[in-house]
VEXSETOR-39798 format. One record per residue (C-alpha): x, y, z. Coordinates in steps of 0.1 Angstrom, whole numbers. Layout:
N
+-------+-------+-------+
|     x |     y |     z |
+-------+-------+-------+
|     X |     Y |     Z |
...
+-------+-------+-------+
//
This chain:
173
+-------+-------+-------+
|     x |     y |     z |
+-------+-------+-------+
|  1028 |   911 |   988 |
|  1058 |   891 |   975 |
|  1092 |   905 |   969 |
|  1113 |   901 |   937 |
|  1148 |   887 |   939 |
|  1165 |   920 |   941 |
|  1143 |   931 |   969 |
|  1149 |   898 |   988 |
|  1187 |   902 |   982 |
|  1184 |   938 |   998 |
|  1165 |   924 |  1029 |
|  1191 |   897 |  1035 |
|  1220 |   921 |  1032 |
|  1203 |   947 |  1055 |
|  1195 |   919 |  1081 |
|  1232 |   907 |  1076 |
|  1244 |   941 |  1085 |
|  1223 |   941 |  1116 |
|  1235 |   908 |  1127 |
|  1272 |   919 |  1125 |
|  1271 |   940 |  1157 |
|  1241 |   922 |  1174 |
|  1243 |   906 |  1208 |
|  1209 |   891 |  1210 |
|  1180 |   881 |  1187 |
|  1145 |   874 |  1203 |
|  1119 |   857 |  1181 |
|  1082 |   861 |  1190 |
|  1049 |   849 |  1175 |
|  1025 |   878 |  1168 |
|   996 |   858 |  1155 |
|   963 |   878 |  1160 |
|   980 |   910 |  1172 |
|   963 |   942 |  1157 |
|   980 |   972 |  1139 |
|   977 |   993 |  1171 |
|   996 |   967 |  1192 |
|  1023 |   963 |  1166 |
|  1027 |  1000 |  1163 |
|  1032 |  1004 |  1200 |
|  1057 |   975 |  1201 |
|  1077 |   991 |  1173 |
|  1077 |  1025 |  1190 |
|  1092 |  1009 |  1223 |
|  1117 |   989 |  1202 |
|  1128 |  1021 |  1185 |
|  1132 |  1040 |  1221 |
|  1154 |  1012 |  1233 |
|  1175 |  1009 |  1202 |
|  1161 |   974 |  1191 |
|  1158 |   965 |  1154 |
|  1123 |   951 |  1151 |
|  1109 |   936 |  1118 |
|  1085 |   910 |  1106 |
|  1103 |   890 |  1081 |
|  1101 |   860 |  1060 |
|  1116 |   831 |  1078 |
|  1134 |   819 |  1046 |
|  1151 |   853 |  1043 |
|  1162 |   852 |  1079 |
|  1175 |   816 |  1077 |
|  1197 |   829 |  1047 |
|  1209 |   859 |  1066 |
|  1218 |   840 |  1097 |
|  1236 |   811 |  1078 |
|  1271 |   810 |  1087 |
|  1268 |   833 |  1117 |
|  1269 |   829 |  1154 |
|  1231 |   828 |  1154 |
|  1227 |   799 |  1131 |
|  1214 |   776 |  1159 |
|  1182 |   798 |  1159 |
|  1168 |   784 |  1125 |
|  1150 |   756 |  1142 |
|  1127 |   781 |  1160 |
|  1119 |   800 |  1129 |
|  1083 |   787 |  1123 |
|  1052 |   806 |  1118 |
|  1045 |   843 |  1116 |
|  1074 |   858 |  1136 |
|  1086 |   891 |  1146 |
|  1124 |   894 |  1150 |
|  1139 |   917 |  1178 |
|  1177 |   923 |  1172 |
|  1198 |   945 |  1195 |
|  1234 |   954 |  1203 |
|  1226 |   955 |  1240 |
|  1223 |   919 |  1252 |
|  1193 |   927 |  1274 |
|  1173 |   953 |  1253 |
|  1155 |   932 |  1228 |
|  1145 |   906 |  1256 |
|  1133 |   933 |  1278 |
|  1113 |   951 |  1251 |
|  1095 |   920 |  1240 |
|  1090 |   904 |  1273 |
|  1076 |   937 |  1288 |
|  1053 |   940 |  1258 |
|  1042 |   902 |  1262 |
|  1032 |   909 |  1298 |
|  1004 |   934 |  1286 |
|   995 |   918 |  1254 |
|   985 |   880 |  1252 |
|   988 |   879 |  1215 |
|  1026 |   882 |  1216 |
|  1043 |   850 |  1225 |
|  1081 |   848 |  1229 |
|  1093 |   815 |  1211 |
|  1131 |   816 |  1214 |
|  1161 |   839 |  1214 |
|  1198 |   836 |  1208 |
|  1231 |   851 |  1218 |
|  1262 |   844 |  1199 |
|  1268 |   806 |  1197 |
|  1241 |   801 |  1224 |
|  1202 |   795 |  1217 |
|  1178 |   804 |  1244 |
|  1143 |   789 |  1251 |
|  1115 |   812 |  1261 |
|  1122 |   808 |  1298 |
|  1158 |   819 |  1292 |
|  1146 |   851 |  1274 |
|  1124 |   860 |  1304 |
|  1153 |   856 |  1327 |
|  1175 |   877 |  1304 |
|  1148 |   903 |  1304 |
|  1148 |   904 |  1342 |
|  1185 |   913 |  1343 |
|  1195 |   949 |  1345 |
|  1206 |   966 |  1314 |
|  1242 |   978 |  1306 |
|  1234 |  1014 |  1317 |
|  1217 |  1002 |  1349 |
|  1248 |   981 |  1358 |
|  1273 |  1010 |  1350 |
|  1251 |  1033 |  1372 |
|  1252 |  1008 |  1401 |
|  1290 |  1003 |  1395 |
|  1296 |  1041 |  1396 |
|  1274 |  1046 |  1426 |
|  1295 |  1019 |  1444 |
|  1327 |  1034 |  1434 |
|  1315 |  1069 |  1445 |
|  1304 |  1058 |  1480 |
|  1337 |  1055 |  1498 |
|  1349 |  1089 |  1484 |
|  1316 |  1108 |  1492 |
|  1318 |  1092 |  1528 |
|  1354 |  1104 |  1531 |
|  1346 |  1140 |  1519 |
|  1317 |  1141 |  1545 |
|  1341 |  1130 |  1572 |
|  1367 |  1157 |  1562 |
|  1338 |  1183 |  1562 |
|  1327 |  1172 |  1596 |
|  1360 |  1183 |  1614 |
|  1356 |  1221 |  1605 |
|  1320 |  1219 |  1612 |
|  1324 |  1206 |  1646 |
|  1351 |  1234 |  1652 |
|  1328 |  1261 |  1641 |
|  1300 |  1246 |  1663 |
|  1323 |  1246 |  1692 |
|  1333 |  1283 |  1687 |
|  1297 |  1292 |  1683 |
|  1290 |  1274 |  1716 |
|  1318 |  1292 |  1734 |
|  1306 |  1326 |  1720 |
|  1270 |  1320 |  1731 |
|  1282 |  1308 |  1766 |
|  1304 |  1341 |  1771 |
|  1275 |  1363 |  1757 |
|  1251 |  1348 |  1783 |
+-------+-------+-------+
//
């Protein structure tokens, strides 16, 4: 089903709005993938805040023209699904994890602002922890010395109470 000129303009404008805050674009070929597989992939993308669409390559080329993702135009060949995310790792993680269980999805390329990635680079990016995981690790690292200090301070009165209890038990016996 083809789009008329106004619909194409709307799609390009919508994609342009998504690209404004995007940190990552991942391009994957979905040739031969069924409806159930695509629906599952879309659900996972939605859960992780990834904008996932099957778009005409010419419309995407127009949308990325003049942006930091313009270098990705050489990889836009064939039936492609585009994953766009504000989190630098989310789109790569969603598509790479799905590609592990579904051999019909093949990651072709990816891009970060002013940097085009190969499929191997996208796989490496997918193995990195997400922003939330990194923040949780940082918070745990920052809390560790404070928690240990509190346990140490708590140990002094605890030892004192145990000592009093031992003296009491000795006198009672």
